[in-house]
N, C-alpha and C positions, 0 to 999 in steps of 0.2 A: 232282244237283239244283242249279239256279242259285239265287242268293240271292233272286231275285224269285219263285221258286216255293215258298219256305218258307211255313209256316203264319203267319197274321197274328194280330193281337189279337182278331179275331172267332173265331178257332179256339182261343183260350186259355180252356179251360173253367173253370179255377179263378181267373180274373183277379179276381173279386170278393173273394177271400180275401187279396189282397195288402195288406200293412201297411207296406211300405217300397218306395219307388221311388227308385232310384239312377241318375243319368244322368251320363255323360261330358259334357264341355263342347264342345270344338272338334269340328266336323263331326258332332256328335250333337245336343245341345241348341241350340247356336248355329248360325245360318245361315252360309253362306260369307262373308258380309260382317261376321260377328262379332256380329250382333244377336241379342237374346233374343226368343223368341216373344212376340207381344203378349199382354198380360193374364197373364203368367206369375205375377206376385205374387198375383193373385186365385186362381189354381190352387193355389199352394202353401198359401195360407190355407184354401182349401176342403178340401184333403187333410187338413190338420191338424185341421179341425173334425170330420172323420170318423175321427180317430185313426190316420191314415196319414202317415208321415214321408216328406218329400221330401229327398233327399240329392244335393248336387252332388258328383260324384266326379271328381277332376281331378288333373293334375300340377301345377296352380297352387298357390301357397302359401295359407295360411289368410287372411292379410291381404288378398290380392287377391280371394279368393272373398267375403270379407265386403263388400268394396267393390262387388262385382258384384250382391250381393243386399241392398241397403240396407233397413233396417227389417224384414228377414225372418229374421234368424239365430235369433231366439227361436222360430221356427215350424218350423225345419228342421235338418238335419245337414249338415256340411261334411266331406268326406273329401278331404284335400288332400295334395299331394306324393306322389301315388300310394299313399296309405295311411300315410305316415309321420307324419301329424298328423290328428287327428279331433276335431271339436267337435260338440256336440249341444245344441240349445236355448241356444246362446250360451256353453256351458261346454266348455273343452278337456278331453277325456276320455282322450286318448292322444297321446303323442309318442315318437319313436324317433330318437335323436341319433347322428350319425356322429362318432367321436372326431377331435380336431384333427389328430393326426399322420396319420391315415388319409386325411382329405380333402386334406391336402397331398400325399400320394402321388398322388392322382388328378389334382390340378392339374398336378403335374410331368409326369405321363404325357401329359396332353392337350397341354401346351406342347411336349414333346419330339416328339409325333406331328405337330403342326403343322397339323392339318386342321380344327380347330374352336375355338370360343371357350369357355373355361371359365366356368361360372356357379355360384357357391357359394350355395346356397339356405339362407340363415339363417332363423331363426324370425321375426326382425323385418324383414329386408330381403334382397334379392339383391345379392351382391357381385361386381362385374365390374371388369376392367381398364379404365382410362381410354381406352386405345387402341381398345377395342371399342365406345365410345359412338357410333360411326358408325351402329350398329344400334339406337340408343335408341328410335326410334319403334316398332320391332317389339318390343323387350323390354318396353315399357310395356304392351303388350297382356296380358302375363303377370305382370309384377312391378310393382305400383303403388308399391312402395318399393324404390329402387335406390341403392346406395352405390358410386360409382366410386372406385377407388384406383389409384395409379401402379403398384403391384405387389401381388400376393396373398400374397407370401412371409411376411409377418408377421401374417396374419389369424388371429384367435383368437376366434371367436364360436360360439354354439350353432347347429348345422347339422343338418338332417334329410334333405337330398337334395343330390346333386351332379349337375349336368347340363351337357351340352356342346351348344352351338348350332352348326349347320352351315348357313351362309348359302347355300351352293350346293345344299342339299337332298340331300346324300349320306349322311344319317345311317344309313339302312338298310344301305348298302354298307359303310360304315366299321364299323358294329356287327358285321356278319357277318365282316369281314376281321380285325378287331383286338380290339374291346372285349369281345365275347362270350367269347372264349377267355382273354383277359388277366385279366378281372375276374369272370367268371361264377361262379367257385368261391367267391369271397368276398362278392359283392354280388348283390342283385337288380338285374339290368341289363335295360333294355327300350327299345324305340323308342317315342317319343310322336310318331308321324308321321314325316315325312321330314326334319325339321329338328332333331330333338332325340334325344339318347341320355340317358336318365335312369338314375341309380344311387342305390339306397337300401340300407340294411343288408339282409343276407340274410333272406329270408322276409318282407320288407315289399313288398307290392304291393296292388293294388286288391282282389284276392281275399281276402287276410288282413284287409285293412281292413274289408271288408263283413262278414266273419265277426265281427270285434271289435265292430262297430257293432250287428249283430244281437244278439250276446250281451249287450251293454250295455242294449239296448232290450227284451230278452226276446222277440224276434221270431224264429220259426223261419226258417231259410234257405229252406225250401220256400215261405214266404209273402213272400219278397223278390223284387223285380223290378229288373233292371238293363238299361240300354241303353248301347251303345257302338259304336265303329266301327273300332278299330285295335288294335295289338299290346298296348298297356298296359291294355286293357280285357278281355283274354282271361280272366284268372283270375277276375275279377269276374263275367263272363257265365257261366262254368262253375260258380261257387260257388252261385248262386241257383237257386230253383225256376223262375223266369221270366226267362230270358235272351233279350234282343232285340238284334239288330243293326239299324242303320238301313240302308235300301236303298242308300245311297251308299257303304257299306263295301266294301272290296275282297272279291273272291269267296272268298279263303281264310278269311275270318272266319265264313262260314256254318257251318263245322265246330264252332264254339264256342258256338252259341246255338240255341235251339229255335224262335224266332219272328223275324219281320222286321217292322219298323215303317217307315212312309214316310220319305223322305229328310229330312235336316236342313233343306233349303230348303222342303220341304213341311210343316215343323214337326211331324215325326213323333212326337217326344217328347210334345208338347202333345196330339196326337191320341190317343195311348195314355192319357195322364192323363185326358182328357175321357171316354174310354170307361170307365175305371175309376170316375170320378165318377158316370157314368150308372148303372153297375151297383150302386153303393153309396148312391145317393140315397134 
């Protein structure tokens, strides 16, 4: 069955029961140009009025997600760093830190491998080498707070994710060749698209994140809906009762969801939310 032949929101018989809507950001909620669906703030508030929580579920850090949803964090949840930090109604309810010695092992490995740019994802900022500032415009899409340093050798800050940026878009190949075997036993390692390899402590991913959030909110997983498009969304899509891939996702993602939403450029997430709002009006 092709991704385009999957059941849609109109086939989701229990959609009106949903109490949590979690959406990935890039290539899911955001269009290819990085823009948010028009009137997204009104949708988030309308969900909240009906007792439904909207959650931005992303590899981005908390501070960036807060900047992307100004004046809305009191009405929603943020599942950041692939589940390594979670806030709800403006309050941080979960963090999972990588110890200092361990993230220095990861930095050394990346530098020895030589194929990517190490990005140390601190709670307050992203830390990068000054020589990688040539990609600053791209980094700013994901890290609104960046500290450039001459060397990462002496870094000692609170960190909940380590990521590697591949400007040549070879993250999937490098992950399969090197990172999965080298670090998969100790860390949760995933691709976030073709430009990033993300690493969190073992058992931290969007799936465990959505479970923690549902437990905190008292919402059954069966009444949670998640939308995504790529590898780091798989655990989240499989955890919830209503897993949706957007139609622009790669074909292999169809195995991990029950339903398909229109593409990101067609504002598929907004269409699913509008359908939910119609059913709960």
